[in-house]
N, C-alpha and C positions, 0 to 999 in steps of 0.2 A: 451447237454440239461441240465445236472447237473451243468456245469460251468456257463451257462447263467442264470439259476435260482439263483445260489449263488451270482452272480454279481448283479442281480436285488434286491435281499433281502438285501445285504450289502448297496446298494445305498439308498433303502427306509429307513432303520434304521439309516444310518449315517446322513440323512437330518433332522432327529429329532432335532439335535442340532442347526439347522438353522431355527427353527420354528419362526413364526412371528405372532403377533396379530394385528387386525384392531384397531388402535388407532384413526384414522380419516377416514372419507369417502374419497374414491379415486376419482380423476377427472374422469369424464365420457368419455372424448374424448382424444385420444392420437395418436401419430405417432411412427412408429418403422422402423428400418432398419434390415432386415433379411438376413442372410448369409445361403446359401444352402436352405434347407427347401422347403416350398410349391411353391415359385416363380421360382424355378430352381436354377440358380447360385446366384441370389440376388433379393431382392424386397424392395419396400417402401410401407408401409401399414398404413392405417387409422384404428384405433380401437375404438370401442364404448363399454363401460361397462354399463350394465343394470342389473336390478333385484339384486342389491347389498344388501346382508343380513349380519348378524354378521360375519360369517365365510364362506361365499360363494358369488360368483358373476358369472354372465354370461358375455361373451365377444364375440362380432361379429367383424370381420375384413375383409377388402377388400383392394386390393392394385394393384400395377403395378410391374411386375417382368420381368426378362429376363433370357434366358437360351441359351447356345450355341447349334447350330445344330450339331456340332462335337466337340470333346474334344480339338482339336487344334485351334478352333475358325476360321478355314480357310473358312467356308461357311457362316459366319455371325451368327446372333442370332435370336431367336424366342422371341416374346413378350408374356406375360402371364397376366391373371387376377386372382391372387390368392385370395382365400376367405375361411372363416371358421367360425365356432361357437364352443366355448369351455365353459366348466363349470370349475371353479376354486374353490377348497374347502380344508378345513382342516388346521391344524396348519402348515403343511409343504408346503402348496400351491400347492398341486397336481393339475395338469391340464389335462383334457381329453376332447376330442371332435371329430369333423369331419372337415377335411380340403380338399379343392379342388383347381383346377387350370384349366383354359381354356387357353391352350398354342397354339399360332397361328403364322404363318409366314406372315409378312405384305405383301409380294409380292403375296402370294397364300393362300387365306382363305380356300380353299378346303383341305389344309394339316393341319387343326387344330386338336388338340388332347385334350381330357378332362380326367383328373384323379381326383379321389376322394378316401378318405380313413380315417380310424381312427388314432388318435394320442394320445400319453401320454407324459407328461413332467413335468418339475419343473418350477415354476414361482416365482421370487422374485419381489415383488411389494411394492413400497414406494409412498408417495405422490409426490415425485419429479422425479422418474424414474422407469423403470422396466426392467427386464432381463428374458429371457425365453430360455430354452433348451428343445428340444423334439425329439422324434422319431415317425415316421409315416410309414405306409405301404399303398401304393397307388395302386389302380387298374387303369391301363391305357386302354382307349378305342382307337380304330384305328387299323391300319395295324399291329402294333407290340404290340398287347394287352397282358396284363399280370400284375403280381404284382411286385412291387419293393420297397425295404425299403429306408428310407430317414432319415437324421439327420438335424435338424435346430437349429439355434442360432439367437436370436433377442435381440436388445437393443432399448428401447423406452423411451419416455418422454410424460408427459401430455401437451395438448395444452393450458391449463390454470389451475391454482391451484383451488382446491375445497375450497369454503368458509366455515368456521367453523359454 
């Protein structure tokens, strides 16, 4: 417990040197490719930024993801509909919110699983691209219900530049 608290505090204070200011309004629509994270093994997401203020904005995202049924990929993959809403604020671009995914097997819709949970992370946002790394803890519904931690990494770009 003491070790994880120390690592979290070091991370939070070390990101102060990476602080960024809003010099321009950000594009409202974007696309991202996420590895691991909400979609399972990977996902492609559409993101919409709204309610942008001087040092805060809200972001909604929805996408299409895939996750293997087994680790060796021998039984194929599941498809997923990852989604979430986050608030991004502060000089360090701290991000927090709620993420979820409806994971289903195309051959058998009865085997669908839904998971939802809180997330925290860091987001680097410029007018031309963004990067996000986060951790989340999901609660899975279904036959194997329970909590599981997850790490995600996303790279994205705006669909159009914001006009000054």
